[in-house]
PDB file as gemmi writes it, atoms N, CA and C in Angstrom:
CRYST1    1.000    1.000    1.000  90.00  90.00  90.00 P 1                      
ATOM      1  N   MET A   1      11.484  53.851  -2.567  1.00  0.00           N  
ATOM      2  CA  MET A   1      11.048  54.329  -3.578  1.00  0.00           C  
ATOM      3  C   MET A   1      11.452  53.603  -4.841  1.00  0.00           C  
ATOM      4  N   SER A   2      10.810  53.566  -6.052  1.00  0.00           N  
ATOM      5  CA  SER A   2      10.757  52.698  -7.055  1.00  0.00           C  
ATOM      6  C   SER A   2      11.632  53.510  -7.933  1.00  0.00           C  
ATOM      7  N   TRP A   3      12.134  52.977  -8.993  1.00  0.00           N  
ATOM      8  CA  TRP A   3      13.076  53.696 -10.051  1.00  0.00           C  
ATOM      9  C   TRP A   3      12.547  54.371 -10.802  1.00  0.00           C  
ATOM     10  N   PHE A   4      11.298  54.314 -11.255  1.00  0.00           N  
ATOM     11  CA  PHE A   4      10.326  55.208 -11.997  1.00  0.00           C  
ATOM     12  C   PHE A   4      10.045  56.418 -11.165  1.00  0.00           C  
ATOM     13  N   ALA A   5       9.603  56.379  -9.799  1.00  0.00           N  
ATOM     14  CA  ALA A   5       9.612  57.598  -9.007  1.00  0.00           C  
ATOM     15  C   ALA A   5      10.876  58.270  -8.915  1.00  0.00           C  
ATOM     16  N   LYS A   6      12.086  57.867  -9.035  1.00  0.00           N  
ATOM     17  CA  LYS A   6      13.093  58.319  -8.712  1.00  0.00           C  
ATOM     18  C   LYS A   6      13.587  59.322  -9.927  1.00  0.00           C  
ATOM     19  N   ILE A   7      13.448  58.378 -11.139  1.00  0.00           N  
ATOM     20  CA  ILE A   7      13.760  59.325 -12.207  1.00  0.00           C  
ATOM     21  C   ILE A   7      12.894  60.508 -12.716  1.00  0.00           C  
ATOM     22  N   VAL A   8      11.583  60.193 -12.442  1.00  0.00           N  
ATOM     23  CA  VAL A   8      10.470  61.372 -12.593  1.00  0.00           C  
ATOM     24  C   VAL A   8      10.913  62.407 -11.727  1.00  0.00           C  
ATOM     25  N   LEU A   9      11.106  62.149 -10.412  1.00  0.00           N  
ATOM     26  CA  LEU A   9      11.454  63.246  -9.536  1.00  0.00           C  
ATOM     27  C   LEU A   9      12.717  63.917  -9.920  1.00  0.00           C  
ATOM     28  N   THR A  10      13.597  63.348 -10.314  1.00  0.00           N  
ATOM     29  CA  THR A  10      14.947  63.802 -10.928  1.00  0.00           C  
ATOM     30  C   THR A  10      14.742  64.731 -12.062  1.00  0.00           C  
ATOM     31  N   GLY A  11      13.982  64.038 -12.923  1.00  0.00           N  
ATOM     32  CA  GLY A  11      13.855  64.810 -14.085  1.00  0.00           C  
ATOM     33  C   GLY A  11      13.019  66.227 -13.912  1.00  0.00           C  
ATOM     34  N   ALA A  12      11.964  66.014 -12.943  1.00  0.00           N  
ATOM     35  CA  ALA A  12      11.002  67.100 -12.820  1.00  0.00           C  
ATOM     36  C   ALA A  12      12.096  68.364 -12.179  1.00  0.00           C  
ATOM     37  N   VAL A  13      13.034  68.206 -11.303  1.00  0.00           N  
ATOM     38  CA  VAL A  13      13.641  68.821 -10.616  1.00  0.00           C  
ATOM     39  C   VAL A  13      14.459  69.719 -11.579  1.00  0.00           C  
ATOM     40  N   VAL A  14      15.125  68.734 -12.652  1.00  0.00           N  
ATOM     41  CA  VAL A  14      16.168  69.438 -13.328  1.00  0.00           C  
ATOM     42  C   VAL A  14      15.335  70.220 -14.368  1.00  0.00           C  
ATOM     43  N   GLU A  15      13.995  69.740 -15.082  1.00  0.00           N  
ATOM     44  CA  GLU A  15      13.280  70.269 -15.954  1.00  0.00           C  
ATOM     45  C   GLU A  15      12.833  71.836 -15.430  1.00  0.00           C  
ATOM     46  N   GLY A  16      12.436  71.678 -14.196  1.00  0.00           N  
ATOM     47  CA  GLY A  16      12.040  72.710 -13.426  1.00  0.00           C  
ATOM     48  C   GLY A  16      13.240  73.948 -13.301  1.00  0.00           C  
ATOM     49  N   ALA A  17      14.186  73.622 -13.032  1.00  0.00           N  
ATOM     50  CA  ALA A  17      15.223  74.366 -13.006  1.00  0.00           C  
ATOM     51  C   ALA A  17      15.701  75.027 -14.210  1.00  0.00           C  
ATOM     52  N   VAL A  18      15.662  74.365 -15.283  1.00  0.00           N  
ATOM     53  CA  VAL A  18      16.170  75.078 -16.500  1.00  0.00           C  
ATOM     54  C   VAL A  18      14.960  76.066 -16.935  1.00  0.00           C  
ATOM     55  N   ALA A  19      13.803  75.659 -16.719  1.00  0.00           N  
ATOM     56  CA  ALA A  19      12.513  76.303 -17.231  1.00  0.00           C  
ATOM     57  C   ALA A  19      12.757  77.788 -16.424  1.00  0.00           C  
ATOM     58  N   VAL A  20      12.889  77.652 -15.141  1.00  0.00           N  
ATOM     59  CA  VAL A  20      13.081  78.998 -14.347  1.00  0.00           C  
ATOM     60  C   VAL A  20      14.179  79.665 -14.928  1.00  0.00           C  
ATOM     61  N   VAL A  21      15.352  79.277 -15.218  1.00  0.00           N  
ATOM     62  CA  VAL A  21      16.574  80.056 -15.753  1.00  0.00           C  
ATOM     63  C   VAL A  21      15.806  80.755 -17.123  1.00  0.00           C  
ATOM     64  N   ALA A  22      15.374  79.644 -17.916  1.00  0.00           N  
ATOM     65  CA  ALA A  22      14.875  80.042 -19.180  1.00  0.00           C  
ATOM     66  C   ALA A  22      13.965  81.421 -19.239  1.00  0.00           C  
ATOM     67  N   PHE A  23      12.982  81.374 -18.322  1.00  0.00           N  
ATOM     68  CA  PHE A  23      11.860  82.374 -18.090  1.00  0.00           C  
ATOM     69  C   PHE A  23      12.665  83.494 -17.563  1.00  0.00           C  
ATOM     70  N   ALA A  24      13.601  83.455 -16.484  1.00  0.00           N  
ATOM     71  CA  ALA A  24      14.043  84.590 -15.868  1.00  0.00           C  
ATOM     72  C   ALA A  24      14.981  85.226 -16.945  1.00  0.00           C  
ATOM     73  N   MET A  25      15.853  84.578 -18.076  1.00  0.00           N  
ATOM     74  CA  MET A  25      16.584  85.129 -18.932  1.00  0.00           C  
ATOM     75  C   MET A  25      15.822  85.765 -20.140  1.00  0.00           C  
ATOM     76  N   ALA A  26      14.979  84.880 -20.828  1.00  0.00           N  
ATOM     77  CA  ALA A  26      14.379  85.220 -21.885  1.00  0.00           C  
ATOM     78  C   ALA A  26      12.995  85.202 -22.259  1.00  0.00           C  
ATOM     79  N   GLY A  27      12.354  85.067 -21.191  1.00  0.00           N  
ATOM     80  CA  GLY A  27      10.718  85.263 -21.218  1.00  0.00           C  
ATOM     81  C   GLY A  27       9.965  83.986 -21.565  1.00  0.00           C  
ATOM     82  N   VAL A  28       8.701  84.055 -21.670  1.00  0.00           N  
ATOM     83  CA  VAL A  28       7.891  83.047 -21.799  1.00  0.00           C  
ATOM     84  C   VAL A  28       8.127  81.902 -23.056  1.00  0.00           C  
ATOM     85  N   MET A  29       8.630  82.454 -24.201  1.00  0.00           N  
ATOM     86  CA  MET A  29       9.095  81.673 -25.309  1.00  0.00           C  
ATOM     87  C   MET A  29      10.081  80.661 -24.922  1.00  0.00           C  
ATOM     88  N   ALA A  30      11.156  81.097 -24.375  1.00  0.00           N  
ATOM     89  CA  ALA A  30      12.548  80.337 -23.603  1.00  0.00           C  
ATOM     90  C   ALA A  30      12.002  79.520 -22.829  1.00  0.00           C  
ATOM     91  N   LEU A  31      10.728  79.832 -21.953  1.00  0.00           N  
ATOM     92  CA  LEU A  31      10.215  78.648 -20.884  1.00  0.00           C  
ATOM     93  C   LEU A  31       9.810  77.505 -21.928  1.00  0.00           C  
ATOM     94  N   ALA A  32       9.008  78.025 -22.950  1.00  0.00           N  
ATOM     95  CA  ALA A  32       8.239  76.850 -23.779  1.00  0.00           C  
ATOM     96  C   ALA A  32       9.269  75.948 -24.503  1.00  0.00           C  
ATOM     97  N   ALA A  33      10.252  76.668 -24.904  1.00  0.00           N  
ATOM     98  CA  ALA A  33      11.561  76.087 -25.622  1.00  0.00           C  
ATOM     99  C   ALA A  33      12.218  75.029 -24.624  1.00  0.00           C  
ATOM    100  N   SER A  34      12.354  75.450 -23.685  1.00  0.00           N  
ATOM    101  CA  SER A  34      13.273  74.657 -22.590  1.00  0.00           C  
ATOM    102  C   SER A  34      12.635  73.602 -22.275  1.00  0.00           C  
ATOM    103  N   LEU A  35      11.172  73.765 -22.081  1.00  0.00           N  
ATOM    104  CA  LEU A  35      10.311  72.663 -21.693  1.00  0.00           C  
ATOM    105  C   LEU A  35      10.388  71.511 -22.618  1.00  0.00           C  
ATOM    106  N   VAL A  36      10.167  72.022 -23.947  1.00  0.00           N  
ATOM    107  CA  VAL A  36      10.196  70.989 -25.232  1.00  0.00           C  
ATOM    108  C   VAL A  36      11.277  70.221 -25.277  1.00  0.00           C  
ATOM    109  N   GLY A  37      12.236  70.785 -25.203  1.00  0.00           N  
ATOM    110  CA  GLY A  37      13.693  70.117 -25.188  1.00  0.00           C  
ATOM    111  C   GLY A  37      13.853  69.411 -24.237  1.00  0.00           C  
ATOM    112  N   SER A  38      13.515  69.571 -22.822  1.00  0.00           N  
ATOM    113  CA  SER A  38      13.452  68.746 -21.713  1.00  0.00           C  
ATOM    114  C   SER A  38      12.551  67.355 -21.783  1.00  0.00           C  
ATOM    115  N   ALA A  39      11.315  67.639 -22.264  1.00  0.00           N  
ATOM    116  CA  ALA A  39      10.523  66.734 -22.430  1.00  0.00           C  
ATOM    117  C   ALA A  39      11.034  65.647 -23.278  1.00  0.00           C  
ATOM    118  N   VAL A  40      11.568  65.991 -24.519  1.00  0.00           N  
ATOM    119  CA  VAL A  40      12.016  65.189 -25.309  1.00  0.00           C  
ATOM    120  C   VAL A  40      13.231  64.115 -24.566  1.00  0.00           C  
ATOM    121  N   ALA A  41      14.345  64.986 -23.976  1.00  0.00           N  
ATOM    122  CA  ALA A  41      15.154  64.130 -23.472  1.00  0.00           C  
ATOM    123  C   ALA A  41      14.800  63.341 -22.280  1.00  0.00           C  
ATOM    124  N   PHE A  42      13.710  63.842 -21.642  1.00  0.00           N  
ATOM    125  CA  PHE A  42      13.192  62.890 -20.509  1.00  0.00           C  
ATOM    126  C   PHE A  42      12.465  61.598 -20.838  1.00  0.00           C  
ATOM    127  N   GLY A  43      11.750  61.893 -21.882  1.00  0.00           N  
ATOM    128  CA  GLY A  43      11.207  60.758 -22.645  1.00  0.00           C  
ATOM    129  C   GLY A  43      12.427  59.534 -23.126  1.00  0.00           C  
ATOM    130  N   ALA A  44      13.374  60.155 -23.668  1.00  0.00           N  
ATOM    131  CA  ALA A  44      14.396  59.064 -24.308  1.00  0.00           C  
ATOM    132  C   ALA A  44      14.796  58.365 -23.128  1.00  0.00           C  
ATOM    133  N   LEU A  45      15.319  59.067 -22.121  1.00  0.00           N  
ATOM    134  CA  LEU A  45      16.025  58.580 -20.647  1.00  0.00           C  
ATOM    135  C   LEU A  45      15.279  57.473 -19.920  1.00  0.00           C  
ATOM    136  N   VAL A  46      13.617  57.918 -19.840  1.00  0.00           N  
ATOM    137  CA  VAL A  46      12.896  56.808 -19.278  1.00  0.00           C  
ATOM    138  C   VAL A  46      12.783  55.746 -20.185  1.00  0.00           C  
ATOM    139  N   ALA A  47      12.741  55.975 -21.503  1.00  0.00           N  
ATOM    140  CA  ALA A  47      12.690  54.857 -22.440  1.00  0.00           C  
ATOM    141  C   ALA A  47      13.992  54.115 -22.169  1.00  0.00           C  
ATOM    142  N   ALA A  48      15.122  54.550 -22.151  1.00  0.00           N  
ATOM    143  CA  ALA A  48      16.348  53.976 -22.059  1.00  0.00           C  
ATOM    144  C   ALA A  48      16.293  52.996 -20.878  1.00  0.00           C  
ATOM    145  N   VAL A  49      16.063  53.700 -19.763  1.00  0.00           N  
ATOM    146  CA  VAL A  49      16.267  52.745 -18.509  1.00  0.00           C  
ATOM    147  C   VAL A  49      15.103  51.850 -18.465  1.00  0.00           C  
ATOM    148  N   ALA A  50      14.082  51.992 -19.046  1.00  0.00           N  
ATOM    149  CA  ALA A  50      13.090  51.095 -18.941  1.00  0.00           C  
ATOM    150  C   ALA A  50      13.604  49.798 -19.855  1.00  0.00           C  
ATOM    151  N   SER A  51      14.188  49.887 -20.928  1.00  0.00           N  
ATOM    152  CA  SER A  51      14.613  49.015 -21.537  1.00  0.00           C  
ATOM    153  C   SER A  51      16.000  48.402 -21.121  1.00  0.00           C  
ATOM    154  N   LEU A  52      16.674  48.918 -20.768  1.00  0.00           N  
ATOM    155  CA  LEU A  52      18.055  48.246 -20.118  1.00  0.00           C  
ATOM    156  C   LEU A  52      17.714  47.522 -18.462  1.00  0.00           C  
ATOM    157  N   ARG A  53      17.071  48.132 -17.899  1.00  0.00           N  
ATOM    158  CA  ARG A  53      16.703  47.688 -16.423  1.00  0.00           C  
ATOM    159  C   ARG A  53      16.407  46.035 -16.414  1.00  0.00           C  
ATOM    160  N   PRO A  54      15.738  45.603 -16.970  1.00  0.00           N  
ATOM    161  CA  PRO A  54      15.234  44.069 -16.993  1.00  0.00           C  
ATOM    162  C   PRO A  54      16.661  43.321 -17.552  1.00  0.00           C  
ATOM    163  N   GLY A  55      17.430  43.935 -18.301  1.00  0.00           N  
ATOM    164  CA  GLY A  55      18.467  43.058 -18.864  1.00  0.00           C  
ATOM    165  C   GLY A  55      19.735  43.320 -18.073  1.00  0.00           C  
ATOM    166  N   MET A  56      19.883  43.976 -16.704  1.00  0.00           N  
ATOM    167  CA  MET A  56      21.064  44.131 -16.125  1.00  0.00           C  
ATOM    168  C   MET A  56      21.559  42.645 -15.721  1.00  0.00           C  
ATOM    169  N   LYS A  57      20.792  41.866 -15.301  1.00  0.00           N  
ATOM    170  CA  LYS A  57      21.469  40.541 -15.029  1.00  0.00           C  
ATOM    171  C   LYS A  57      21.405  39.522 -16.088  1.00  0.00           C  
ATOM    172  N   ALA A  58      20.990  39.844 -17.361  1.00  0.00           N  
ATOM    173  CA  ALA A  58      20.813  38.810 -18.260  1.00  0.00           C  
ATOM    174  C   ALA A  58      22.134  38.578 -18.716  1.00  0.00           C  
ATOM    175  N   PRO A  59      22.167  37.622 -19.854  1.00  0.00           N  
ATOM    176  CA  PRO A  59      23.466  37.178 -20.434  1.00  0.00           C  
ATOM    177  C   PRO A  59      23.858  38.326 -21.178  1.00  0.00           C  
ATOM    178  N   ALA A  60      24.969  38.126 -21.756  1.00  0.00           N  
ATOM    179  CA  ALA A  60      25.681  39.514 -22.461  1.00  0.00           C  
ATOM    180  C   ALA A  60      24.938  39.381 -23.888  1.00  0.00           C  
ATOM    181  N   GLY A  61      24.254  38.979 -24.474  1.00  0.00           N  
ATOM    182  CA  GLY A  61      23.857  38.943 -25.644  1.00  0.00           C  
ATOM    183  C   GLY A  61      22.450  39.778 -25.521  1.00  0.00           C  
ATOM    184  N   GLU A  62      21.696  39.452 -24.494  1.00  0.00           N  
ATOM    185  CA  GLU A  62      20.498  40.141 -24.161  1.00  0.00           C  
ATOM    186  C   GLU A  62      20.720  41.599 -23.535  1.00  0.00           C  
ATOM    187  N   PHE A  63      22.016  41.442 -22.864  1.00  0.00           N  
ATOM    188  CA  PHE A  63      22.147  42.941 -22.307  1.00  0.00           C  
ATOM    189  C   PHE A  63      22.753  43.947 -23.319  1.00  0.00           C  
ATOM    190  N   ASN A  64      23.379  43.314 -24.522  1.00  0.00           N  
ATOM    191  CA  ASN A  64      24.081  43.982 -25.425  1.00  0.00           C  
ATOM    192  C   ASN A  64      22.830  44.414 -26.370  1.00  0.00           C  
ATOM    193  N   ARG A  65      21.735  43.798 -26.582  1.00  0.00           N  
ATOM    194  CA  ARG A  65      20.567  44.243 -27.559  1.00  0.00           C  
ATOM    195  C   ARG A  65      19.932  45.244 -26.630  1.00  0.00           C  
ATOM    196  N   ARG A  66      19.782  45.084 -25.379  1.00  0.00           N  
ATOM    197  CA  ARG A  66      19.048  46.145 -24.666  1.00  0.00           C  
ATOM    198  C   ARG A  66      19.831  47.508 -24.455  1.00  0.00           C  
ATOM    199  N   PHE A  67      21.199  47.567 -24.481  1.00  0.00           N  
ATOM    200  CA  PHE A  67      22.123  48.470 -24.622  1.00  0.00           C  
ATOM    201  C   PHE A  67      22.084  49.251 -25.909  1.00  0.00           C  
ATOM    202  N   VAL A  68      22.209  48.572 -27.030  1.00  0.00           N  
ATOM    203  CA  VAL A  68      22.128  49.112 -28.195  1.00  0.00           C  
ATOM    204  C   VAL A  68      20.556  49.935 -28.182  1.00  0.00           C  
ATOM    205  N   ALA A  69      19.503  49.259 -27.501  1.00  0.00           N  
ATOM    206  CA  ALA A  69      18.275  49.904 -27.749  1.00  0.00           C  
ATOM    207  C   ALA A  69      18.396  51.168 -27.097  1.00  0.00           C  
ATOM    208  N   THR A  70      19.210  51.605 -25.983  1.00  0.00           N  
ATOM    209  CA  THR A  70      18.997  52.610 -25.050  1.00  0.00           C  
ATOM    210  C   THR A  70      19.750  53.782 -25.988  1.00  0.00           C  
ATOM    211  N   ILE A  71      20.782  53.172 -26.876  1.00  0.00           N  
ATOM    212  CA  ILE A  71      21.473  53.975 -27.713  1.00  0.00           C  
ATOM    213  C   ILE A  71      20.438  54.673 -28.689  1.00  0.00           C  
ATOM    214  N   ALA A  72      19.885  53.550 -29.353  1.00  0.00           N  
ATOM    215  CA  ALA A  72      18.870  54.109 -30.351  1.00  0.00           C  
ATOM    216  C   ALA A  72      17.799  55.005 -29.976  1.00  0.00           C  
ATOM    217  N   ALA A  73      17.417  54.903 -28.716  1.00  0.00           N  
ATOM    218  CA  ALA A  73      16.338  55.810 -28.034  1.00  0.00           C  
ATOM    219  C   ALA A  73      16.853  57.344 -27.659  1.00  0.00           C  
ATOM    220  N   ARG A  74      18.147  57.276 -27.428  1.00  0.00           N  
ATOM    221  CA  ARG A  74      18.759  58.780 -27.579  1.00  0.00           C  
ATOM    222  C   ARG A  74      19.168  59.287 -28.825  1.00  0.00           C  
ATOM    223  N   ALA A  75      19.453  58.331 -29.816  1.00  0.00           N  
ATOM    224  CA  ALA A  75      19.667  58.981 -31.074  1.00  0.00           C  
ATOM    225  C   ALA A  75      18.209  59.210 -31.939  1.00  0.00           C  
ATOM    226  N   VAL A  76      17.234  58.598 -31.670  1.00  0.00           N  
ATOM    227  CA  VAL A  76      15.951  58.973 -32.078  1.00  0.00           C  
ATOM    228  C   VAL A  76      15.556  60.551 -31.272  1.00  0.00           C  
ATOM    229  N   SER A  77      15.837  60.742 -29.985  1.00  0.00           N  
ATOM    230  CA  SER A  77      15.775  61.812 -29.348  1.00  0.00           C  
ATOM    231  C   SER A  77      16.169  62.726 -30.122  1.00  0.00           C  
ATOM    232  N   LEU A  78      17.481  62.544 -30.285  1.00  0.00           N  
ATOM    233  CA  LEU A  78      18.454  63.850 -30.986  1.00  0.00           C  
ATOM    234  C   LEU A  78      17.751  64.307 -32.495  1.00  0.00           C  
ATOM    235  N   VAL A  79      17.137  63.193 -33.279  1.00  0.00           N  
ATOM    236  CA  VAL A  79      16.547  63.536 -34.485  1.00  0.00           C  
ATOM    237  C   VAL A  79      15.378  64.389 -34.300  1.00  0.00           C  
ATOM    238  N   ILE A  80      14.530  63.914 -33.247  1.00  0.00           N  
ATOM    239  CA  ILE A  80      13.261  64.715 -32.774  1.00  0.00           C  
ATOM    240  C   ILE A  80      13.474  66.284 -32.538  1.00  0.00           C  
ATOM    241  N   VAL A  81      14.751  66.407 -31.775  1.00  0.00           N  
ATOM    242  CA  VAL A  81      15.076  67.593 -31.397  1.00  0.00           C  
ATOM    243  C   VAL A  81      15.612  68.503 -32.493  1.00  0.00           C  
ATOM    244  N   ALA A  82      16.372  67.874 -33.162  1.00  0.00           N  
ATOM    245  CA  ALA A  82      16.740  68.562 -34.741  1.00  0.00           C  
ATOM    246  C   ALA A  82      15.534  68.804 -35.673  1.00  0.00           C  
ATOM    247  N   ALA A  83      14.735  68.102 -35.446  1.00  0.00           N  
ATOM    248  CA  ALA A  83      13.324  68.347 -36.366  1.00  0.00           C  
ATOM    249  C   ALA A  83      12.591  69.646 -35.682  1.00  0.00           C  
ATOM    250  N   VAL A  84      12.571  69.397 -34.337  1.00  0.00           N  
ATOM    251  CA  VAL A  84      11.976  70.512 -33.634  1.00  0.00           C  
ATOM    252  C   VAL A  84      12.931  71.816 -33.949  1.00  0.00           C  
ATOM    253  N   LEU A  85      13.883  71.835 -33.761  1.00  0.00           N  
ATOM    254  CA  LEU A  85      14.722  73.171 -33.882  1.00  0.00           C  
ATOM    255  C   LEU A  85      14.662  73.535 -35.321  1.00  0.00           C  
ATOM    256  N   ILE A  86      14.450  72.543 -36.588  1.00  0.00           N  
ATOM    257  CA  ILE A  86      14.373  73.313 -37.854  1.00  0.00           C  
ATOM    258  C   ILE A  86      12.946  73.612 -38.251  1.00  0.00           C  
ATOM    259  N   GLY A  87      11.999  72.870 -37.546  1.00  0.00           N  
ATOM    260  CA  GLY A  87      10.670  72.993 -37.767  1.00  0.00           C  
ATOM    261  C   GLY A  87      10.180  74.176 -37.262  1.00  0.00           C  
ATOM    262  N   PHE A  88      10.551  74.805 -35.906  1.00  0.00           N  
ATOM    263  CA  PHE A  88       9.939  75.837 -35.184  1.00  0.00           C  
ATOM    264  C   PHE A  88      10.935  76.615 -34.835  1.00  0.00           C  
ATOM    265  N   ASN A  89      11.803  76.933 -35.968  1.00  0.00           N  
ATOM    266  CA  ASN A  89      12.873  77.833 -35.795  1.00  0.00           C  
ATOM    267  C   ASN A  89      12.431  79.159 -35.440  1.00  0.00           C  
ATOM    268  N   ALA A  90      11.244  79.693 -35.997  1.00  0.00           N  
ATOM    269  CA  ALA A  90      10.835  81.005 -36.049  1.00  0.00           C  
ATOM    270  C   ALA A  90       9.794  81.084 -34.561  1.00  0.00           C  
ATOM    271  N   VAL A  91       9.501  80.246 -33.885  1.00  0.00           N  
ATOM    272  CA  VAL A  91       8.570  80.298 -33.126  1.00  0.00           C  
ATOM    273  C   VAL A  91       9.280  80.152 -31.441  1.00  0.00           C  
ATOM    274  N   LEU A  92      10.095  78.906 -31.692  1.00  0.00           N  
ATOM    275  CA  LEU A  92      10.762  78.472 -30.238  1.00  0.00           C  
ATOM    276  C   LEU A  92      12.261  78.847 -30.518  1.00  0.00           C  
ATOM    277  N   PRO A  93      12.970  79.485 -29.658  1.00  0.00           N  
ATOM    278  CA  PRO A  93      14.286  79.972 -29.524  1.00  0.00           C  
ATOM    279  C   PRO A  93      15.196  78.570 -29.666  1.00  0.00           C  
ATOM    280  N   PRO A  94      15.935  78.458 -30.370  1.00  0.00           N  
ATOM    281  CA  PRO A  94      16.781  77.146 -30.564  1.00  0.00           C  
ATOM    282  C   PRO A  94      17.755  77.020 -29.574  1.00  0.00           C  
ATOM    283  N   LEU A  95      18.154  78.076 -28.767  1.00  0.00           N  
ATOM    284  CA  LEU A  95      19.222  78.063 -27.917  1.00  0.00           C  
ATOM    285  C   LEU A  95      18.526  77.407 -26.750  1.00  0.00           C  
ATOM    286  N   TRP A  96      17.346  77.813 -26.432  1.00  0.00           N  
ATOM    287  CA  TRP A  96      16.520  77.301 -25.213  1.00  0.00           C  
ATOM    288  C   TRP A  96      16.103  75.793 -25.488  1.00  0.00           C  
ATOM    289  N   VAL A  97      15.776  75.451 -26.745  1.00  0.00           N  
ATOM    290  CA  VAL A  97      15.357  74.036 -26.930  1.00  0.00           C  
ATOM    291  C   VAL A  97      16.578  73.167 -26.736  1.00  0.00           C  
ATOM    292  N   ALA A  98      17.980  73.482 -27.124  1.00  0.00           N  
ATOM    293  CA  ALA A  98      19.075  72.698 -26.994  1.00  0.00           C  
ATOM    294  C   ALA A  98      19.411  72.546 -25.488  1.00  0.00           C  
ATOM    295  N   ALA A  99      19.351  73.856 -25.013  1.00  0.00           N  
ATOM    296  CA  ALA A  99      19.856  73.957 -23.603  1.00  0.00           C  
ATOM    297  C   ALA A  99      18.753  72.924 -22.761  1.00  0.00           C  
ATOM    298  N   GLY A 100      17.476  73.170 -22.859  1.00  0.00           N  
ATOM    299  CA  GLY A 100      16.878  72.195 -22.156  1.00  0.00           C  
ATOM    300  C   GLY A 100      16.830  70.670 -22.293  1.00  0.00           C  
ATOM    301  N   TYR A 101      17.261  70.453 -23.670  1.00  0.00           N  
ATOM    302  CA  TYR A 101      17.387  68.890 -24.043  1.00  0.00           C  
ATOM    303  C   TYR A 101      18.574  68.393 -23.539  1.00  0.00           C  
ATOM    304  N   LEU A 102      19.841  69.067 -23.680  1.00  0.00           N  
ATOM    305  CA  LEU A 102      21.243  68.656 -23.191  1.00  0.00           C  
ATOM    306  C   LEU A 102      21.484  68.688 -21.719  1.00  0.00           C  
ATOM    307  N   THR A 103      20.691  69.652 -20.944  1.00  0.00           N  
ATOM    308  CA  THR A 103      20.836  69.673 -19.437  1.00  0.00           C  
ATOM    309  C   THR A 103      20.027  68.564 -18.814  1.00  0.00           C  
ATOM    310  N   VAL A 104      18.944  68.233 -19.334  1.00  0.00           N  
ATOM    311  CA  VAL A 104      18.341  66.772 -18.648  1.00  0.00           C  
ATOM    312  C   VAL A 104      19.009  65.647 -19.375  1.00  0.00           C  
ATOM    313  N   LEU A 105      19.177  65.680 -20.694  1.00  0.00           N  
ATOM    314  CA  LEU A 105      19.805  64.580 -20.899  1.00  0.00           C  
ATOM    315  C   LEU A 105      21.247  64.211 -20.251  1.00  0.00           C  
ATOM    316  N   LEU A 106      22.102  65.171 -20.221  1.00  0.00           N  
ATOM    317  CA  LEU A 106      23.425  64.866 -19.472  1.00  0.00           C  
ATOM    318  C   LEU A 106      23.484  64.629 -18.098  1.00  0.00           C  
ATOM    319  N   SER A 107      22.241  65.439 -17.301  1.00  0.00           N  
ATOM    320  CA  SER A 107      22.288  65.386 -15.982  1.00  0.00           C  
ATOM    321  C   SER A 107      21.690  63.873 -15.804  1.00  0.00           C  
ATOM    322  N   LEU A 108      20.592  63.152 -16.062  1.00  0.00           N  
ATOM    323  CA  LEU A 108      19.955  62.420 -16.121  1.00  0.00           C  
ATOM    324  C   LEU A 108      20.775  60.922 -16.596  1.00  0.00           C  
ATOM    325  N   LEU A 109      21.635  61.224 -17.626  1.00  0.00           N  
ATOM    326  CA  LEU A 109      22.541  60.320 -17.987  1.00  0.00           C  
ATOM    327  C   LEU A 109      23.698  60.023 -17.016  1.00  0.00           C  
ATOM    328  N   PHE A 110      24.354  60.984 -16.252  1.00  0.00           N  
ATOM    329  CA  PHE A 110      25.373  60.745 -15.548  1.00  0.00           C  
ATOM    330  C   PHE A 110      24.376  60.046 -14.102  1.00  0.00           C  
ATOM    331  N   ALA A 111      23.267  60.257 -13.905  1.00  0.00           N  
ATOM    332  CA  ALA A 111      22.470  59.675 -12.486  1.00  0.00           C  
ATOM    333  C   ALA A 111      21.890  58.296 -13.165  1.00  0.00           C  
ATOM    334  N   GLU A 112      21.995  57.962 -14.214  1.00  0.00           N  
ATOM    335  CA  GLU A 112      21.310  56.753 -14.638  1.00  0.00           C  
ATOM    336  C   GLU A 112      21.791  55.650 -13.993  1.00  0.00           C  
ATOM    337  N   ASN A 113      22.941  55.452 -13.450  1.00  0.00           N  
ATOM    338  CA  ASN A 113      23.330  54.193 -12.952  1.00  0.00           C  
ATOM    339  C   ASN A 113      22.399  54.124 -11.360  1.00  0.00           C  
ATOM    340  N   LYS A 114      21.925  55.219 -10.627  1.00  0.00           N  
ATOM    341  CA  LYS A 114      21.259  55.192  -9.738  1.00  0.00           C  
ATOM    342  C   LYS A 114      19.744  54.465  -9.914  1.00  0.00           C  
ATOM    343  N   PHE A 115      19.243  54.905 -10.999  1.00  0.00           N  
ATOM    344  CA  PHE A 115      18.064  53.977 -11.400  1.00  0.00           C  
ATOM    345  C   PHE A 115      18.047  52.682 -12.113  1.00  0.00           C  
ATOM    346  N   LEU A 116      19.150  52.228 -12.454  1.00  0.00           N  
ATOM    347  CA  LEU A 116      19.574  50.868 -12.999  1.00  0.00           C  
ATOM    348  C   LEU A 116      19.581  49.978 -11.912  1.00  0.00           C  
ATOM    349  N   THR A 117      20.177  50.253 -10.639  1.00  0.00           N  
ATOM    350  CA  THR A 117      20.326  49.203  -9.665  1.00  0.00           C  
ATOM    351  C   THR A 117      19.122  49.114  -8.811  1.00  0.00           C  
TER     352      THR A 117                                                      
END                                                                             
């Protein structure tokens, strides 16, 4: 199985789990909010892994540039989530946007080592 298939499968399982919990605890809008947060985190992690993967065996300078790009991808995703929280505060429950974002981001961040090898 390719690294991309592994990350998509893992991300889908985590997103689905967060979505089910959100729907069970707070309804449809919480489900939508958790999916928005999860999608932003998932996009950031896919971009980070896709950026870093080719540089894993590269010289230190190239690796460092790619590593900084992964950090930048995560920082941009945080800005996007903050914009969603501010802009759609009345529509999407902020707690569930943040829960979806943090759950997917942290779980895939800890599993990222498997996708890079």
